C-alpha positions as CSV (number, residue, x, y, z in Angstrom):
1,M,26.7,56.6,16.0
2,T,27.1,53.5,18.1
3,K,25.4,54.8,21.2
4,H,22.0,53.3,20.2
5,L,23.4,49.7,19.7
6,M,23.0,47.1,22.4
7,Q,26.0,45.4,23.9
8,H,26.9,42.1,22.4
9,L,29.6,39.5,22.9
10,Y,31.7,38.5,19.9
11,P,33.9,35.5,19.7
12,V,37.6,36.4,19.5
13,I,38.9,32.8,19.0
14,W,37.2,30.2,16.9
15,L,38.0,26.6,17.6
16,D,37.2,24.0,14.9
17,Q,36.9,20.4,15.9
18,A,37.8,17.7,13.4
19,A,38.4,14.0,13.4
20,Q,39.9,11.5,11.0
21,I,38.6,8.0,10.6
22,N,40.4,5.0,9.1
23,D,39.0,3.0,6.2
24,A,37.8,0.1,8.3
25,G,35.8,2.5,10.6
26,M,34.5,4.3,7.5
27,S,33.2,1.1,5.9
28,K,31.5,0.0,9.1
29,F,29.9,3.5,9.4
30,K,28.6,3.4,5.8
31,N,27.3,-0.2,6.2
32,S,25.3,0.7,9.3
33,F,23.6,3.6,7.5
34,W,23.2,1.6,4.3
35,Y,21.0,-1.0,6.0
36,I,18.9,1.7,7.5
37,Q,18.5,3.5,4.1
38,I,17.6,0.2,2.3
39,S,15.1,-0.6,5.0
40,I,13.4,2.8,4.6
41,H,13.2,2.4,0.8
42,I,11.7,-1.1,1.2
43,A,9.1,0.1,3.7
44,A,8.2,3.1,1.4
45,Y,7.6,0.8,-1.6
46,C,5.6,-1.6,0.6
47,L,3.4,1.2,1.8
48,I,2.9,2.4,-1.8
49,A,2.0,-1.1,-2.9
50,I,-0.5,-1.5,-0.1
51,G,-2.1,1.8,-0.9
52,A,-2.4,0.8,-4.6
53,I,-3.9,-2.5,-3.7
54,L,-6.5,-0.8,-1.4
55,I,-7.4,1.7,-4.2
56,I,-7.9,-1.2,-6.7
57,V,-9.9,-3.2,-4.2
58,S,-12.1,-0.3,-3.3
59,F,-12.7,0.5,-7.0
60,V,-13.7,-3.1,-7.8
61,L,-16.0,-3.3,-4.8
62,G,-17.6,0.0,-5.8
63,V,-18.2,-1.2,-9.3
64,V,-19.7,-4.5,-8.0
65,R,-21.9,-2.6,-5.6
66,C,-23.1,-0.3,-8.3
67,R,-24.0,-3.2,-10.6
68,Q,-25.9,-4.9,-7.8
69,V,-27.9,-1.8,-7.1
70,S,-28.6,-1.2,-10.8
71,N,-29.6,-4.8,-11.3
72,K,-32.1,-4.6,-8.4
73,K,-33.6,-1.4,-9.9
74,V,-33.9,-2.9,-13.3
75,S,-35.6,-6.1,-12.0
76,G,-37.9,-4.1,-9.8
77,E,-36.9,-5.7,-6.5
78,S,-36.9,-3.7,-3.3
79,R,-34.4,-4.2,-0.5
80,D,-36.4,-6.9,1.2
81,G,-36.7,-9.0,-1.9
82,Q,-40.3,-8.1,-2.8
83,I,-41.2,-7.0,-6.2
84,S,-42.6,-3.5,-6.5
85,L,-45.2,-2.6,-9.1
86,D,-44.1,1.0,-9.5
């Protein structure tokens, strides 16, 4: 039954490493990661705000551009400022 199985090495002894830290070291450890976490959140919200501002500005510029083009078509002006008689 086991003659078709490949040879493997299995661990006989398992060693577990552990360490204990005092309260002062733990608070220093938490504070160092707290600043990184807050910085990441601030950067994320700043990027979201910049993206929202860019979307609003592009929308406003698009509306202004469409109004300029439609006003030129209504008044009959061409791109070079001459009036067409079409």
